[in-house]
C-alpha positions as CSV (number, residue, x, y, z in Angstrom):
1,X,-0.2,-0.3,0.1
2,X,1.4,3.8,-0.7
3,X,0.1,6.4,1.1
4,X,0.9,10.2,-0.5
5,X,0.0,13.4,0.6
6,X,-0.6,16.3,-0.8
7,X,-0.8,19.8,-0.2
8,X,-2.8,22.2,-3.0
9,X,-3.3,25.8,-3.1
10,X,-6.3,26.0,-4.8
11,X,-7.7,22.8,-3.7
12,X,-10.7,24.1,-1.7
13,X,-12.2,25.8,-4.9
14,X,-15.7,23.4,-5.6
15,X,-15.1,23.3,-9.3
16,X,-11.5,21.9,-8.3
17,X,-13.1,19.1,-5.9
18,X,-15.2,18.3,-8.1
19,X,-12.3,17.5,-10.7
20,X,-10.3,16.4,-8.4
21,X,-13.3,13.9,-7.7
22,X,-13.5,12.7,-11.0
23,X,-9.8,12.2,-12.1
24,X,-8.9,10.4,-8.8
25,X,-12.5,8.7,-8.8
26,X,-11.1,6.6,-12.4
27,X,-7.8,5.0,-10.9
28,X,-8.7,1.8,-9.8
29,X,-7.5,1.3,-6.0
30,X,-7.0,4.5,-5.0
31,X,-8.9,6.0,-2.5
32,X,-8.5,9.5,-1.0
33,X,-10.1,11.9,1.6
34,X,-9.9,15.8,1.2
35,X,-8.7,18.3,4.2
36,X,-10.4,21.1,2.4
37,X,-9.3,23.9,5.7
38,X,-5.8,23.1,4.7
39,X,-5.8,22.4,1.0
40,X,-4.5,19.1,1.6
41,X,-5.1,15.7,0.5
42,X,-4.4,11.9,1.5
43,X,-4.2,9.7,-0.9
44,X,-4.0,5.7,-0.2
45,X,-3.2,3.2,-3.2
46,X,-3.3,-0.5,-3.6
47,X,-1.5,0.0,-6.5
48,X,2.6,0.2,-5.6
49,X,3.4,1.6,-9.3
50,X,1.6,4.4,-8.4
51,X,4.0,7.1,-10.0
52,X,3.8,10.8,-8.3
53,X,4.7,12.0,-11.9
54,X,1.0,10.5,-12.8
55,X,-0.4,12.1,-9.1
56,X,0.9,15.4,-10.1
57,X,-0.5,15.3,-13.6
58,X,-3.9,15.1,-12.3
59,X,-3.3,18.5,-10.5
60,X,-1.7,19.7,-13.3
61,X,-4.5,19.1,-15.8
62,X,-7.1,21.1,-12.9
63,X,-4.4,24.0,-12.5
64,X,-3.3,23.3,-9.2
65,X,0.2,23.0,-7.8
66,X,0.7,19.8,-6.2
67,X,3.3,19.4,-3.3
68,X,3.9,16.3,-2.3
69,X,4.0,16.8,1.7
70,X,6.4,14.0,3.6
71,X,9.0,11.2,2.9
72,X,8.4,10.2,-1.5
73,X,11.5,8.2,-1.5
74,X,9.8,4.7,-1.4
75,X,7.6,5.7,-4.4
76,X,8.3,5.5,-8.0
77,X,9.3,9.2,-9.4
78,X,8.1,7.7,-13.1
79,X,6.8,4.1,-14.2
80,X,10.6,3.4,-15.3
81,X,12.3,4.8,-12.4
82,X,14.8,2.2,-10.2
83,X,13.1,0.3,-7.6
84,X,14.5,-1.2,-4.4
85,X,16.3,-4.7,-4.8
86,X,15.1,-6.6,-1.5
87,X,17.2,-9.5,0.1
């Protein structure tokens, strides 16, 4: 499971919330919760292949600048990014 926290100024605008709901609802296995008072969205995905690039493109499409909060080193930067090889 992958957890991502994103700050996006202006997220609380009704048209952007609706657009975000449409975009994120189309991704299978993705759950999210919006903190509209603070312009933060908490994302949780069952798909470990989800990338910051993919999430960021959704926010750019809605004219929002996504700022990822916390550690994101374990999330692939793109589908072609190198992955950690376990023991």
